[in-house]
N, C-alpha and C positions, 0 to 999 in steps of 0.2 A: 482425437483432435480437441483442442481447447476452444470453448465458445465463451462469450461474455455479453453482459448487458450492463449499461450504466444507469445509475439512479442518482439524482441530485437532491441533497438534503440540506435543510437549515438555512438561516439567514445569510450565511457567507458561502452558500452553494458548494458544499463539499461533495466531491464525486465518490460515491460508493459503488464498487464493482461486484456484481455477481458473476463468478467465473466457474465454469464446469467442464468436465471431461465428457465429450459426447458419447463415448463408448461405455464407460463405467457409470455415468450419471452422478459421479461424485462432484460436490460443489464446495466452493469457498466464498466467503464474503470478505472483500478487501476494504478496510477502513469503514466500519459501520458507524457513521456519524450521527445517526438518529434512529429512533424506533419507527422503522418504515415498513408498514404492513404490505406495501406493494412488492417488496422483495420476498416476503414470505408467500405471497400469492403466486409469484412467479416460480418459486421453488416447488410449490404444490402443483401448479399447472404443468410443469415440465417433468414432474416425478423425480426430482433430484434428492440426493442424500447429502445434506450439508455436513461436511466433516471438519472444516477449518474456518476460523476467523483469522485473517492475516492483517497485522497492523504495519503500515509503513513507518509510523511513529506514534507518540503517545499523547498528542494534544486532544483536548476534549471534543473538538469538531470532527475527530476521526474515531472516537471511542465511545461516545455516549450511547450508542445502540447495543453495546456488548451485553448488558444485563437482559435486554429484551430478547436477543437471539439465543443467549445461553438458556433463557427460560423456555423458549420454543423448542430448542434442540439440545437436550441435556448432555448428549454425548459429544457435542462439538468441542474442538480443541483450539485454544487461542495461541497463535504463533506470533512471536515478536523477537526483535533483536535482543540479545543478552545485554548489550550496552544501553538499552532503554529501560532496564529494570528499575532504576531509581526514579526516573520520570513517571513511570507507570504506577509505582507504589506510593510515592509521596506527592503531595499537591504542590506543584511549582508553577505559578503563573497561570497559563492557559491549559494545564493538565488537570484532570479530575481526581487523580490518585486512587488508591485502593484496588488497583488492577494487577493481577498476577497471571503471567503467561503459563500455559501448560507446556509449551515447547519453545525453548530459546535457541536461536540460530546465530551463527557467525558468518563472516564473509566467505562466500564460496560454497556454503552448505547447500545441499540439494534435497528436495523431497518430491514425491509423486502425488499428483492429484489424479486418481484413476491411473490412466496410462500416460498422462501428460507430465513431463518433467518441468519443474520450476527451480530456479536458482536464486539465492539471496545475495544481494550486492550491498554491502554496507556503505552508506553515503552520509556520514555525519555532517553537521553544519547548521541545518535548521533545528535539529535536536541532537543530543549526544549519540543516540542510537538510531538515527534515521536510516532507513534502508529502502532499496528498490527490489522489485520482484520481477524476474525475467523468465519468460517462456521461450527457450531457444528454438524449438521446432516452428513456432509461429512468428518468432522474432518480434515479440511484444514485451514491453517494459512498463510496469506500473511504478511510477516515479514518486508517488507521494507528494510531499511539498519540497522536494529537492529541486526538481526541474519542472517549470511551467512553459506554456506557449510564450516564447519570447521573454521569459522572465524566470525568476527563481524564488524560493521561499525566503522569508524574512529571517534575520539572525539576531534581532534585538530582544527576543524572549529568553527565558531561563535556559542556559545550556547552549545557546546559539553561538556560532563562531564564523566570522567572515572567512578566515583562513581555511578552516575545515570545509566550508561549503565550496570555495573555489577549487580546493583539491579534489572534492567529490565530483564536481562538474568535469574537471580535467580527466578524472578516472572514467566517467561515463563516455566521454568523447573518445578515449583511447580503447575502451573495451568493445564498443558497439559500432557497427557500420551505419551508414546513412539511412538504410532502408528500415531500420528498426522503428516500429510505431511506439509512441510514448503516450501513456494514459496517466495524466497527472491527478493530484489530489484536488485541484481546482482548475477551472477554465477548460478550454477545449483540448482535444487530442492534438498531437504534433508528431514530428519525426526527429530522430537524431540529426539527420541531414539538414533539416530546416534550422534547428537550434544551432548547429555548428556554423551555419552561414549568417544567421540573423540575430541570435541571442546576444545582447551586449555584454552579458556576464561571462560568456564562454570564451 
């Protein structure tokens, strides 16, 4: 079974998620936006083996902690959308550049975290290679900056697109039932059902 804990980082309060498989104790860090030793403390306290850093997209407030965690855990693998390669490698606006993924994924690709299955859902619009990460057994979606509580990510930064974001939101509403819990890149958690009813962008 998948377990998780939320850490809030930086001046714009980016949500970083520590996610782990309860049986295998394998862990991943979703969107490490800062050098947060509290996450490392939690990993040590729970006896977890951090195997992945997963990026929903490449903006600096979601990536600045990567060198810190790569230094702490030399074997950890960075997972990102193949379509986000340019934004990660080159400095564009609010990206920091110089980041290379160890594992690049496409829409519908699946991986295991211990015994927990996760599926990658490409949702461009906020960035060209934005994606969400879905755990079907728990019906949990990490939505990055695609979908927030009653809001959505901005599209006025490099590579952003209103049309693509609206299409991505439509895709999420078609793919997932109301009961799916949504953990966004900023702000509080929500559900697909709430967003379907109350999000003015959906």
